[in-house]
N, CA, C, O and the ligand as a Tripos MOL2 file, in Angstrom:
@<TRIPOS>MOLECULE
protein
  289   287    73     0     0
PROTEIN
NO_CHARGES

@<TRIPOS>ATOM
      1 N          32.0010   13.7660  -33.3030 N.3       1 MET1
      2 CA         32.1890   13.7260  -31.8010 C.3       1 MET1
      3 C          31.1250   14.3400  -31.0120 C.2       1 MET1
      4 O          30.8160   13.9190  -29.8970 O.2       1 MET1
      5 N          30.5320   15.3870  -31.6150 N.am      2 ARG2
      6 CA         29.4110   16.0530  -30.8940 C.3       2 ARG2
      7 C          28.1720   15.1480  -30.7360 C.2       2 ARG2
      8 O          27.4900   15.2120  -29.7130 O.2       2 ARG2
      9 N          27.9050   14.3830  -31.6540 N.am      3 ILE3
     10 CA         26.7410   13.5170  -31.5940 C.3       3 ILE3
     11 C          26.8650   12.4470  -30.5380 C.2       3 ILE3
     12 O          25.8760   11.9520  -29.9980 O.2       3 ILE3
     13 N          28.1490   12.0930  -30.2500 N.am      4 LEU4
     14 CA         28.3570   11.1840  -29.1760 C.3       4 LEU4
     15 C          28.0470   11.6760  -27.8550 C.2       4 LEU4
     16 O          27.5320   11.0070  -26.9600 O.2       4 LEU4
     17 N          28.4480   13.0780  -27.7780 N.am      5 ILE5
     18 CA         28.1540   13.7730  -26.3360 C.3       5 ILE5
     19 C          26.6760   13.8440  -26.2480 C.2       5 ILE5
     20 O          26.1520   13.6030  -25.1600 O.2       5 ILE5
     21 N          25.8990   14.1690  -27.3440 N.am      6 LEU6
     22 CA         24.5770   14.3500  -27.2400 C.3       6 LEU6
     23 C          23.8720   12.9110  -26.9170 C.2       6 LEU6
     24 O          22.9050   12.8150  -26.1620 O.2       6 LEU6
     25 N          24.3650   12.0140  -27.4590 N.am      7 LEU7
     26 CA         23.8880   10.5390  -27.2570 C.3       7 LEU7
     27 C          24.0190   10.1680  -25.8370 C.2       7 LEU7
     28 O          23.0920    9.6390  -25.2230 O.2       7 LEU7
     29 N          25.2550   10.4630  -25.2690 N.am      8 ALA8
     30 CA         25.6060   10.2300  -23.9100 C.3       8 ALA8
     31 C          24.6540   11.0180  -22.9570 C.2       8 ALA8
     32 O          24.1900   10.4370  -21.9760 O.2       8 ALA8
     33 N          24.3610   12.2630  -23.2020 N.am      9 ILE9
     34 CA         23.4720   13.0940  -22.5350 C.3       9 ILE9
     35 C          22.0150   12.4500  -22.5660 C.2       9 ILE9
     36 O          21.3250   12.2530  -21.5660 O.2       9 ILE9
     37 N          21.7000   12.1870  -23.7410 N.am     10 GLY10
     38 CA         20.4020   11.5140  -24.0170 C.3      10 GLY10
     39 C          20.0880   10.3150  -23.1610 C.2      10 GLY10
     40 O          19.0280   10.1890  -22.5470 O.2      10 GLY10
     41 N          21.1290    9.3960  -23.1580 N.am     11 LEU11
     42 CA         20.9540    8.2110  -22.5590 C.3      11 LEU11
     43 C          20.9780    8.3950  -20.9660 C.2      11 LEU11
     44 O          20.3050    7.7000  -20.2040 O.2      11 LEU11
     45 N          21.7970    9.3680  -20.5860 N.am     12 LEU12
     46 CA         21.7960    9.6920  -19.1040 C.3      12 LEU12
     47 C          20.4780   10.2130  -18.6810 C.2      12 LEU12
     48 O          19.9630    9.7560  -17.6600 O.2      12 LEU12
     49 N          19.8980   11.1120  -19.3630 N.am     13 LEU13
     50 CA         18.5280   11.6470  -19.0670 C.3      13 LEU13
     51 C          17.4670   10.5070  -19.0310 C.2      13 LEU13
     52 O          16.6030   10.4590  -18.1560 O.2      13 LEU13
     53 N          17.5820    9.5740  -20.0510 N.am     14 TYR14
     54 CA         16.6860    8.6180  -20.2080 C.3      14 TYR14
     55 C          16.7200    7.6330  -18.9160 C.2      14 TYR14
     56 O          15.6900    7.2090  -18.3910 O.2      14 TYR14
     57 N          17.9540    7.3390  -18.4940 N.am     15 LEU15
     58 CA         18.1020    6.5320  -17.2330 C.3      15 LEU15
     59 C          17.6350    7.2020  -16.1260 C.2      15 LEU15
     60 O          17.0280    6.5470  -15.2780 O.2      15 LEU15
     61 N          17.8340    8.6170  -15.9400 N.am     16 ILE16
     62 CA         17.4620    9.2720  -14.7700 C.3      16 ILE16
     63 C          15.8590    9.2670  -14.6730 C.2      16 ILE16
     64 O          15.2840    9.0500  -13.6060 O.2      16 ILE16
     65 N          15.2020    9.5210  -15.8550 N.am     17 PHE17
     66 CA         13.7470    9.5520  -15.8420 C.3      17 PHE17
     67 C          13.1180    8.3180  -15.7010 C.2      17 PHE17
     68 O          11.9990    8.2140  -15.1980 O.2      17 PHE17
     69 N          13.8830    7.2110  -16.1880 N.am     18 ARG18
     70 CA         13.2110    5.8660  -15.9590 C.3      18 ARG18
     71 C          13.2370    5.4180  -14.5250 C.2      18 ARG18
     72 O          12.3620    4.7510  -13.9740 O.2      18 ARG18
     73 N          14.4070    5.8900  -13.9580 N.am     19 ASN19
     74 CA         14.5640    5.5650  -12.4850 C.3      19 ASN19
     75 C          13.5830    6.2710  -11.5450 C.2      19 ASN19
     76 O          13.0410    5.7740  -10.5570 O.2      19 ASN19
     77 N          13.4440    7.5580  -12.0360 N.am     20 LEU20
     78 CA         12.4000    8.4330  -11.3620 C.3      20 LEU20
     79 C          10.9460    7.7990  -11.5380 C.2      20 LEU20
     80 O          10.1650    7.7260  -10.5890 O.2      20 LEU20
     81 N          10.6670    7.3850  -12.7090 N.am     21 TYR21
     82 CA          9.3110    6.8310  -13.0400 C.3      21 TYR21
     83 C           9.0760    5.6750  -12.2090 C.2      21 TYR21
     84 O           8.0320    5.4850  -11.5850 O.2      21 TYR21
     85 N          10.0860    4.9010  -12.2210 N.am     22 ARG22
     86 CA          9.9550    3.4830  -11.4640 C.3      22 ARG22
     87 C           9.7130    3.8600   -9.9650 C.2      22 ARG22
     88 O           8.7850    3.3420   -9.3440 O.2      22 ARG22
     89 N          10.5130    4.7180   -9.4220 N.am     23 ARG23
     90 CA         10.3080    5.1530   -7.9420 C.3      23 ARG23
     91 C           8.8630    5.5370   -7.6410 C.2      23 ARG23
     92 O           8.2060    5.0860   -6.7030 O.2      23 ARG23
     93 N           8.4390    6.4340   -8.5590 N.am     24 ILE24
     94 CA          7.0420    7.0020   -8.3880 C.3      24 ILE24
     95 C           6.0340    5.8670   -8.4150 C.2      24 ILE24
     96 O           5.1170    5.8060   -7.5950 O.2      24 ILE24
     97 N           6.2290    4.9290   -9.4160 N.am     25 LYS25
     98 CA          5.2450    3.8590   -9.6450 C.3      25 LYS25
     99 C           5.2850    2.9190   -8.4160 C.2      25 LYS25
    100 O           4.2430    2.5170   -7.8980 O.2      25 LYS25
    101 N           6.5460    2.5690   -7.9510 N.am     26 SER26
    102 CA          6.5410    1.7020   -6.7380 C.3      26 SER26
    103 C           5.9410    2.3760   -5.5740 C.2      26 SER26
    104 O           5.3610    1.6640   -4.7540 O.2      26 SER26
    105 N           5.9960    3.6260   -5.3890 N.am     27 GLU27
    106 CA          5.4970    4.2720   -4.2450 C.3      27 GLU27
    107 C           3.9130    4.1820   -4.4050 C.2      27 GLU27
    108 O           3.1950    4.0260   -3.4170 O.2      27 GLU27
    109 N           3.4840    4.2710   -5.4940 N.am     28 LYS28
    110 CA          1.9950    4.1730   -5.7880 C.3      28 LYS28
    111 C           1.5030    2.8200   -5.4750 C.2      28 LYS28
    112 O           0.4080    2.6440   -4.9410 O.2      28 LYS28
    113 N           2.3630    1.7830   -5.8280 N.am     29 GLN29
    114 CA          1.9430    0.2710   -5.5210 C.3      29 GLN29
    115 C           1.9380    0.0950   -4.0460 C.2      29 GLN29
    116 O           1.1150   -0.6710   -3.5450 O.2      29 GLN29
    117 N           2.7980    0.7490   -3.3020 N.am     30 ILE30
    118 CA          2.8210    0.6340   -1.7810 C.3      30 ILE30
    119 C           1.5380    1.1640   -1.2210 C.2      30 ILE30
    120 O           0.9030    0.5390   -0.3720 O.2      30 ILE30
    121 N           1.1500    2.3590   -1.7180 N.am     31 GLU31
    122 CA         -0.1640    2.9080   -1.1840 C.3      31 GLU31
    123 C          -1.3140    2.0280   -1.4790 C.2      31 GLU31
    124 O          -2.1800    1.8310   -0.6260 O.2      31 GLU31
    125 N          -1.3620    1.4630   -2.7160 N.am     32 GLN32
    126 CA         -2.3410    0.4980   -3.1180 C.3      32 GLN32
    127 C          -2.3620   -0.7490   -2.2520 C.2      32 GLN32
    128 O          -3.4150   -1.3210   -1.9690 O.2      32 GLN32
    129 N          -1.1750   -1.1500   -1.8430 N.am     33 ALA33
    130 CA         -0.8950   -2.3440   -1.0750 C.3      33 ALA33
    131 C          -1.4330   -2.3110    0.3080 C.2      33 ALA33
    132 O          -1.4500   -3.3210    1.0120 O.2      33 ALA33
    133 N          -1.8870   -1.1200    0.7120 N.am     34 GLU34
    134 CA         -2.4730   -1.0000    2.0900 C.3      34 GLU34
    135 C          -3.6750   -1.9200    2.0660 C.2      34 GLU34
    136 O          -4.5790   -1.7950    1.2390 O.2      34 GLU34
    137 N          -3.6450   -2.8940    3.0540 N.am     35 LYS35
    138 CA         -4.5430   -3.8610    3.0110 C.3      35 LYS35
    139 C          -5.9120   -3.5190    3.6000 C.2      35 LYS35
    140 O          -5.9320   -2.8840    4.6550 O.2      35 LYS35
    141 N          -7.0570   -3.8820    3.0150 N.am     36 MET36
    142 CA         -8.3410   -3.6590    3.5060 C.3      36 MET36
    143 C          -8.7390   -4.9950    4.2070 C.2      36 MET36
    144 O          -8.5920   -6.1030    3.6920 O.2      36 MET36
    145 N          -9.2840   -4.7450    5.5000 N.am     37 VAL37
    146 CA         -9.7760   -5.9150    6.1640 C.3      37 VAL37
    147 C         -11.2600   -5.6470    6.4600 C.2      37 VAL37
    148 O         -11.7730   -4.5390    6.3020 O.2      37 VAL37
    149 N         -11.9240   -6.7490    6.9070 N.am     38 ARG38
    150 CA        -13.3070   -6.5960    7.1830 C.3      38 ARG38
    151 C         -13.5870   -6.9520    8.6370 C.2      38 ARG38
    152 O         -13.0720   -7.9160    9.2030 O.2      38 ARG38
    153 N         -14.4610   -6.0840    9.2090 N.am     39 CYS39
    154 CA        -14.8150   -6.3630   10.7030 C.3      39 CYS39
    155 C         -15.6300   -7.5050   10.7570 C.2      39 CYS39
    156 O         -16.6370   -7.6160   10.0580 O.2      39 CYS39
    157 N         -15.2180   -8.4270   11.6150 N.am     40 GLU40
    158 CA        -15.8900   -9.7610   11.6720 C.3      40 GLU40
    159 C         -17.4510   -9.5680   12.2680 C.2      40 GLU40
    160 O         -18.3410  -10.3960   12.0760 O.2      40 GLU40
    161 N         -17.5890   -8.5110   12.9130 N.am     41 GLN41
    162 CA        -18.8230   -8.2300   13.6120 C.3      41 GLN41
    163 C         -19.8880   -7.5660   12.7500 C.2      41 GLN41
    164 O         -21.0180   -8.0440   12.6490 O.2      41 GLN41
    165 N         -19.4780   -6.3890   12.0960 N.am     42 CYS42
    166 CA        -20.3810   -5.7480   11.2580 C.3      42 CYS42
    167 C         -20.1810   -5.7800    9.7430 C.2      42 CYS42
    168 O         -21.0400   -5.3660    8.9650 O.2      42 CYS42
    169 N         -19.0220   -6.2820    9.3680 N.am     43 GLY43
    170 CA        -18.7530   -6.4540    7.9240 C.3      43 GLY43
    171 C         -18.1610   -5.0620    7.2990 C.2      43 GLY43
    172 O         -17.9750   -4.9010    6.0930 O.2      43 GLY43
    173 N         -17.9260   -4.1920    8.1920 N.am     44 LEU44
    174 CA        -17.3600   -2.9240    7.6580 C.3      44 LEU44
    175 C         -15.8970   -3.1900    7.1530 C.2      44 LEU44
    176 O         -15.1610   -3.9790    7.7460 O.2      44 LEU44
    177 N         -15.5040   -2.4930    6.0250 N.am     45 HIS45
    178 CA        -14.1140   -2.5470    5.4660 C.3      45 HIS45
    179 C         -13.3870   -1.4840    6.0640 C.2      45 HIS45
    180 O         -13.9330   -0.3850    6.1620 O.2      45 HIS45
    181 N         -12.1480   -1.6720    6.5070 N.am     46 LEU46
    182 CA        -11.2840   -0.6320    6.9120 C.3      46 LEU46
    183 C          -9.8810   -1.0560    6.6170 C.2      46 LEU46
    184 O          -9.6280   -2.2030    6.2520 O.2      46 LEU46
    185 N          -8.9290   -0.0940    6.7810 N.am     47 LEU47
    186 CA         -7.5740   -0.3770    6.6110 C.3      47 LEU47
    187 C          -7.0130   -1.1540    7.7120 C.2      47 LEU47
    188 O          -7.3140   -0.8930    8.8770 O.2      47 LEU47
    189 N          -6.1550   -2.1640    7.3790 N.am     48 GLU48
    190 CA         -5.6160   -3.1150    8.2680 C.3      48 GLU48
    191 C          -4.9700   -2.3930    9.4920 C.2      48 GLU48
    192 O          -5.0320   -2.8550   10.6310 O.2      48 GLU48
    193 N          -4.3390   -1.2100    9.1670 N.am     49 GLN49
    194 CA         -3.5540   -0.5520   10.2680 C.3      49 GLN49
    195 C          -4.4500    0.2470   11.2060 C.2      49 GLN49
    196 O          -4.0330    0.6880   12.2770 O.2      49 GLN49
    197 N          -5.8270    0.4370   10.7220 N.am     50 GLU50
    198 CA         -6.7320    1.0610   11.7020 C.3      50 GLU50
    199 C          -7.6250    0.0630   12.3710 C.2      50 GLU50
    200 O          -8.4180    0.4360   13.2360 O.2      50 GLU50
    201 N          -7.5280   -1.2160   11.9980 N.am     51 ALA51
    202 CA         -8.3860   -2.1930   12.5330 C.3      51 ALA51
    203 C          -7.7570   -2.7380   13.9130 C.2      51 ALA51
    204 O          -6.5770   -2.6120   14.2410 O.2      51 ALA51
    205 N          -8.6720   -3.3060   14.5820 N.am     52 ILE52
    206 CA         -8.2100   -4.0200   15.7860 C.3      52 ILE52
    207 C          -8.0680   -5.5880   15.5490 C.2      52 ILE52
    208 O          -9.0020   -6.2920   15.1660 O.2      52 ILE52
    209 N          -6.9100   -6.0010   15.7950 N.am     53 GLN53
    210 CA         -6.6810   -7.4310   15.4370 C.3      53 GLN53
    211 C          -6.6720   -8.2490   16.5250 C.2      53 GLN53
    212 O          -6.0630   -7.9280   17.5460 O.2      53 GLN53
    213 N          -7.4100   -9.4960   16.4030 N.am     54 LYS54
    214 CA         -7.3750  -10.3570   17.5520 C.3      54 LYS54
    215 C          -7.5160  -11.8700   16.9120 C.2      54 LYS54
    216 O          -8.5100  -12.1720   16.2520 O.2      54 LYS54
    217 N          -6.5610  -12.6930   17.1330 N.am     55 ASN55
    218 CA         -6.5600  -14.0550   16.7330 C.3      55 ASN55
    219 C          -7.0830  -14.1950   15.1440 C.2      55 ASN55
    220 O          -8.0700  -14.8430   14.7940 O.2      55 ASN55
    221 N          -6.3020  -13.5310   14.3790 N.am     56 GLN56
    222 CA         -6.5020  -13.4390   12.8990 C.3      56 GLN56
    223 C          -7.8010  -12.9000   12.4600 C.2      56 GLN56
    224 O          -8.1350  -13.0080   11.2800 O.2      56 GLN56
    225 N          -8.5400  -12.3380   13.3160 N.am     57 HIS57
    226 CA         -9.7660  -11.5530   13.0230 C.3      57 HIS57
    227 C          -9.5370  -10.0060   13.2450 C.2      57 HIS57
    228 O          -8.7090   -9.5700   14.0440 O.2      57 HIS57
    229 N         -10.3060   -9.2650   12.5030 N.am     58 PHE58
    230 CA        -10.2190   -7.8350   12.4620 C.3      58 PHE58
    231 C         -11.5970   -7.2830   12.8600 C.2      58 PHE58
    232 O         -12.6480   -7.8390   12.5420 O.2      58 PHE58
    233 N         -11.5190   -6.1540   13.5750 N.am     59 PHE59
    234 CA        -12.7780   -5.4190   14.0920 C.3      59 PHE59
    235 C         -12.5200   -3.9830   13.9350 C.2      59 PHE59
    236 O         -11.3950   -3.4830   13.9420 O.2      59 PHE59
    237 N         -13.7050   -3.3020   13.7850 N.am     60 CYS60
    238 CA        -13.4880   -1.8720   13.5080 C.3      60 CYS60
    239 C         -13.3660   -1.1000   14.8900 C.2      60 CYS60
    240 O         -12.7020   -0.0720   15.0190 O.2      60 CYS60
    241 N         -14.0930   -1.7220   15.9220 N.am     61 THR61
    242 CA        -13.9450   -1.0520   17.1880 C.3      61 THR61
    243 C         -13.7820   -2.1740   18.2600 C.2      61 THR61
    244 O         -14.0240   -3.3580   18.0260 O.2      61 THR61
    245 N         -13.3420   -1.6810   19.4730 N.am     62 THR62
    246 CA        -13.1940   -2.7480   20.5940 C.3      62 THR62
    247 C         -14.6060   -3.2610   20.9760 C.2      62 THR62
    248 O         -14.7390   -4.3950   21.4360 O.2      62 THR62
    249 N         -15.6200   -2.4640   20.7960 N.am     63 GLU63
    250 CA        -16.9150   -3.0240   21.0670 C.3      63 GLU63
    251 C         -17.3500   -4.2030   20.2030 C.2      63 GLU63
    252 O         -18.0040   -5.1520   20.6340 O.2      63 GLU63
    253 N         -16.9760   -4.0770   19.0810 N.am     64 HIS64
    254 CA        -17.3070   -5.2680   18.0940 C.3      64 HIS64
    255 C         -16.3640   -6.4750   18.4170 C.2      64 HIS64
    256 O         -16.7620   -7.6270   18.2430 O.2      64 HIS64
    257 N         -15.2130   -6.2210   18.8510 N.am     65 LEU65
    258 CA        -14.2120   -7.2830   19.2320 C.3      65 LEU65
    259 C         -14.9910   -8.0090   20.3270 C.2      65 LEU65
    260 O         -15.2310   -9.2140   20.2500 O.2      65 LEU65
    261 N         -15.3630   -7.2760   21.3060 N.am     66 GLU66
    262 CA        -16.1060   -7.8310   22.5410 C.3      66 GLU66
    263 C         -17.2920   -8.5460   22.3060 C.2      66 GLU66
    264 O         -17.5630   -9.5910   22.8990 O.2      66 GLU66
    265 N         -18.0840   -7.9580   21.3660 N.am     67 ALA67
    266 CA        -19.4220   -8.5420   21.0000 C.3      67 ALA67
    267 C         -19.0820   -9.9070   20.2840 C.2      67 ALA67
    268 O         -19.7350  -10.9180   20.5400 O.2      67 ALA67
    269 N         -18.1430   -9.9050   19.4670 N.am     68 TYR68
    270 CA        -17.8010  -11.0460   18.7520 C.3      68 TYR68
    271 C         -17.2660  -12.2370   19.6750 C.2      68 TYR68
    272 O         -17.5810  -13.4080   19.4610 O.2      68 TYR68
    273 N         -16.5400  -11.8890   20.5810 N.am     69 GLN69
    274 CA        -16.0780  -12.8410   21.6290 C.3      69 GLN69
    275 C         -17.2150  -13.4180   22.3450 C.2      69 GLN69
    276 O         -17.2880  -14.6230   22.5900 O.2      69 GLN69
    277 N         -18.1790  -12.4850   22.7120 N.am     70 GLN70
    278 CA        -19.2870  -12.9980   23.5500 C.3      70 GLN70
    279 C         -20.2480  -13.9250   22.7340 C.2      70 GLN70
    280 O         -20.9260  -14.7850   23.2950 O.2      70 GLN70
    281 N         -20.2730  -13.7290   21.5060 N.am     71 GLN71
    282 CA        -21.1140  -14.6230   20.6660 C.3      71 GLN71
    283 C         -20.5690  -16.0570   20.7470 C.2      71 GLN71
    284 O         -21.3960  -16.9650   20.6710 O.2      71 GLN71
    285 N         -19.3540  -16.3420   20.8840 N.am     72 LYS72
    286 CA        -18.8260  -17.7070   20.9330 C.3      72 LYS72
    287 C         -19.1060  -18.4660   22.1790 C.2      72 LYS72
    288 O         -18.6980  -19.6210   22.3030 O.2      72 LYS72
    289 ZN        -17.6380   -3.5540   13.2850 Zn       73 ZN73
@<TRIPOS>BOND
     1     1     2 1
     2     2     3 1
     3     3     4 2
     4     3     5 am
     5     5     6 1
     6     6     7 1
     7     7     8 2
     8     7     9 am
     9     9    10 1
    10    10    11 1
    11    11    12 2
    12    11    13 am
    13    13    14 1
    14    14    15 1
    15    15    16 2
    16    15    17 am
    17    17    18 1
    18    18    19 1
    19    19    20 2
    20    19    21 am
    21    21    22 1
    22    22    23 1
    23    23    24 2
    24    23    25 am
    25    25    26 1
    26    26    27 1
    27    27    28 2
    28    27    29 am
    29    29    30 1
    30    30    31 1
    31    31    32 2
    32    31    33 am
    33    33    34 1
    34    34    35 1
    35    35    36 2
    36    35    37 am
    37    37    38 1
    38    38    39 1
    39    39    40 2
    40    39    41 am
    41    41    42 1
    42    42    43 1
    43    43    44 2
    44    43    45 am
    45    45    46 1
    46    46    47 1
    47    47    48 2
    48    47    49 am
    49    49    50 1
    50    50    51 1
    51    51    52 2
    52    51    53 am
    53    53    54 1
    54    54    55 1
    55    55    56 2
    56    55    57 am
    57    57    58 1
    58    58    59 1
    59    59    60 2
    60    59    61 am
    61    61    62 1
    62    62    63 1
    63    63    64 2
    64    63    65 am
    65    65    66 1
    66    66    67 1
    67    67    68 2
    68    67    69 am
    69    69    70 1
    70    70    71 1
    71    71    72 2
    72    71    73 am
    73    73    74 1
    74    74    75 1
    75    75    76 2
    76    75    77 am
    77    77    78 1
    78    78    79 1
    79    79    80 2
    80    79    81 am
    81    81    82 1
    82    82    83 1
    83    83    84 2
    84    83    85 am
    85    85    86 1
    86    86    87 1
    87    87    88 2
    88    87    89 am
    89    89    90 1
    90    90    91 1
    91    91    92 2
    92    91    93 am
    93    93    94 1
    94    94    95 1
    95    95    96 2
    96    95    97 am
    97    97    98 1
    98    98    99 1
    99    99   100 2
   100    99   101 am
   101   101   102 1
   102   102   103 1
   103   103   104 2
   104   103   105 am
   105   105   106 1
   106   106   107 1
   107   107   108 2
   108   107   109 am
   109   109   110 1
   110   110   111 1
   111   111   112 2
   112   111   113 am
   113   113   114 1
   114   114   115 1
   115   115   116 2
   116   115   117 am
   117   117   118 1
   118   118   119 1
   119   119   120 2
   120   119   121 am
   121   121   122 1
   122   122   123 1
   123   123   124 2
   124   123   125 am
   125   125   126 1
   126   126   127 1
   127   127   128 2
   128   127   129 am
   129   129   130 1
   130   130   131 1
   131   131   132 2
   132   131   133 am
   133   133   134 1
   134   134   135 1
   135   135   136 2
   136   135   137 am
   137   137   138 1
   138   138   139 1
   139   139   140 2
   140   139   141 am
   141   141   142 1
   142   142   143 1
   143   143   144 2
   144   143   145 am
   145   145   146 1
   146   146   147 1
   147   147   148 2
   148   147   149 am
   149   149   150 1
   150   150   151 1
   151   151   152 2
   152   151   153 am
   153   153   154 1
   154   154   155 1
   155   155   156 2
   156   155   157 am
   157   157   158 1
   158   158   159 1
   159   159   160 2
   160   159   161 am
   161   161   162 1
   162   162   163 1
   163   163   164 2
   164   163   165 am
   165   165   166 1
   166   166   167 1
   167   167   168 2
   168   167   169 am
   169   169   170 1
   170   170   171 1
   171   171   172 2
   172   171   173 am
   173   173   174 1
   174   174   175 1
   175   175   176 2
   176   175   177 am
   177   177   178 1
   178   178   179 1
   179   179   180 2
   180   179   181 am
   181   181   182 1
   182   182   183 1
   183   183   184 2
   184   183   185 am
   185   185   186 1
   186   186   187 1
   187   187   188 2
   188   187   189 am
   189   189   190 1
   190   190   191 1
   191   191   192 2
   192   191   193 am
   193   193   194 1
   194   194   195 1
   195   195   196 2
   196   195   197 am
   197   197   198 1
   198   198   199 1
   199   199   200 2
   200   199   201 am
   201   201   202 1
   202   202   203 1
   203   203   204 2
   204   203   205 am
   205   205   206 1
   206   206   207 1
   207   207   208 2
   208   207   209 am
   209   209   210 1
   210   210   211 1
   211   211   212 2
   212   211   213 am
   213   213   214 1
   214   214   215 1
   215   215   216 2
   216   215   217 am
   217   217   218 1
   218   218   219 1
   219   219   220 2
   220   219   221 am
   221   221   222 1
   222   222   223 1
   223   223   224 2
   224   223   225 am
   225   225   226 1
   226   226   227 1
   227   227   228 2
   228   227   229 am
   229   229   230 1
   230   230   231 1
   231   231   232 2
   232   231   233 am
   233   233   234 1
   234   234   235 1
   235   235   236 2
   236   235   237 am
   237   237   238 1
   238   238   239 1
   239   239   240 2
   240   239   241 am
   241   241   242 1
   242   242   243 1
   243   243   244 2
   244   243   245 am
   245   245   246 1
   246   246   247 1
   247   247   248 2
   248   247   249 am
   249   249   250 1
   250   250   251 1
   251   251   252 2
   252   251   253 am
   253   253   254 1
   254   254   255 1
   255   255   256 2
   256   255   257 am
   257   257   258 1
   258   258   259 1
   259   259   260 2
   260   259   261 am
   261   261   262 1
   262   262   263 1
   263   263   264 2
   264   263   265 am
   265   265   266 1
   266   266   267 1
   267   267   268 2
   268   267   269 am
   269   269   270 1
   270   270   271 1
   271   271   272 2
   272   271   273 am
   273   273   274 1
   274   274   275 1
   275   275   276 2
   276   275   277 am
   277   277   278 1
   278   278   279 1
   279   279   280 2
   280   279   281 am
   281   281   282 1
   282   282   283 1
   283   283   284 2
   284   283   285 am
   285   285   286 1
   286   286   287 1
   287   287   288 2
@<TRIPOS>SUBSTRUCTURE
     1 MET1         2 RESIDUE 1 A MET
     2 ARG2         6 RESIDUE 1 A ARG
     3 ILE3        10 RESIDUE 1 A ILE
     4 LEU4        14 RESIDUE 1 A LEU
     5 ILE5        18 RESIDUE 1 A ILE
     6 LEU6        22 RESIDUE 1 A LEU
     7 LEU7        26 RESIDUE 1 A LEU
     8 ALA8        30 RESIDUE 1 A ALA
     9 ILE9        34 RESIDUE 1 A ILE
    10 GLY10       38 RESIDUE 1 A GLY
    11 LEU11       42 RESIDUE 1 A LEU
    12 LEU12       46 RESIDUE 1 A LEU
    13 LEU13       50 RESIDUE 1 A LEU
    14 TYR14       54 RESIDUE 1 A TYR
    15 LEU15       58 RESIDUE 1 A LEU
    16 ILE16       62 RESIDUE 1 A ILE
    17 PHE17       66 RESIDUE 1 A PHE
    18 ARG18       70 RESIDUE 1 A ARG
    19 ASN19       74 RESIDUE 1 A ASN
    20 LEU20       78 RESIDUE 1 A LEU
    21 TYR21       82 RESIDUE 1 A TYR
    22 ARG22       86 RESIDUE 1 A ARG
    23 ARG23       90 RESIDUE 1 A ARG
    24 ILE24       94 RESIDUE 1 A ILE
    25 LYS25       98 RESIDUE 1 A LYS
    26 SER26      102 RESIDUE 1 A SER
    27 GLU27      106 RESIDUE 1 A GLU
    28 LYS28      110 RESIDUE 1 A LYS
    29 GLN29      114 RESIDUE 1 A GLN
    30 ILE30      118 RESIDUE 1 A ILE
    31 GLU31      122 RESIDUE 1 A GLU
    32 GLN32      126 RESIDUE 1 A GLN
    33 ALA33      130 RESIDUE 1 A ALA
    34 GLU34      134 RESIDUE 1 A GLU
    35 LYS35      138 RESIDUE 1 A LYS
    36 MET36      142 RESIDUE 1 A MET
    37 VAL37      146 RESIDUE 1 A VAL
    38 ARG38      150 RESIDUE 1 A ARG
    39 CYS39      154 RESIDUE 1 A CYS
    40 GLU40      158 RESIDUE 1 A GLU
    41 GLN41      162 RESIDUE 1 A GLN
    42 CYS42      166 RESIDUE 1 A CYS
    43 GLY43      170 RESIDUE 1 A GLY
    44 LEU44      174 RESIDUE 1 A LEU
    45 HIS45      178 RESIDUE 1 A HIS
    46 LEU46      182 RESIDUE 1 A LEU
    47 LEU47      186 RESIDUE 1 A LEU
    48 GLU48      190 RESIDUE 1 A GLU
    49 GLN49      194 RESIDUE 1 A GLN
    50 GLU50      198 RESIDUE 1 A GLU
    51 ALA51      202 RESIDUE 1 A ALA
    52 ILE52      206 RESIDUE 1 A ILE
    53 GLN53      210 RESIDUE 1 A GLN
    54 LYS54      214 RESIDUE 1 A LYS
    55 ASN55      218 RESIDUE 1 A ASN
    56 GLN56      222 RESIDUE 1 A GLN
    57 HIS57      226 RESIDUE 1 A HIS
    58 PHE58      230 RESIDUE 1 A PHE
    59 PHE59      234 RESIDUE 1 A PHE
    60 CYS60      238 RESIDUE 1 A CYS
    61 THR61      242 RESIDUE 1 A THR
    62 THR62      246 RESIDUE 1 A THR
    63 GLU63      250 RESIDUE 1 A GLU
    64 HIS64      254 RESIDUE 1 A HIS
    65 LEU65      258 RESIDUE 1 A LEU
    66 GLU66      262 RESIDUE 1 A GLU
    67 ALA67      266 RESIDUE 1 A ALA
    68 TYR68      270 RESIDUE 1 A TYR
    69 GLN69      274 RESIDUE 1 A GLN
    70 GLN70      278 RESIDUE 1 A GLN
    71 GLN71      282 RESIDUE 1 A GLN
    72 LYS72      286 RESIDUE 1 A LYS
    73 ZN73       289 GROUP 0 **** ****
């Protein structure tokens, strides 16, 4: 009977750790999923959330956005 309790505890611990491991792993994946975009003007790579977006294009600064628009 004792072995069954040990097995049950072992299984429970296994499930808890597996769950925890998966959560840590998925958080890491989210971090890595932060998209990098390229400034259309100077080619600088930066995070999408830090970039200035305009008509499907990304820019590192508003100056580059304006410069890019003036080129057209
Ligand atoms: Zn730029």
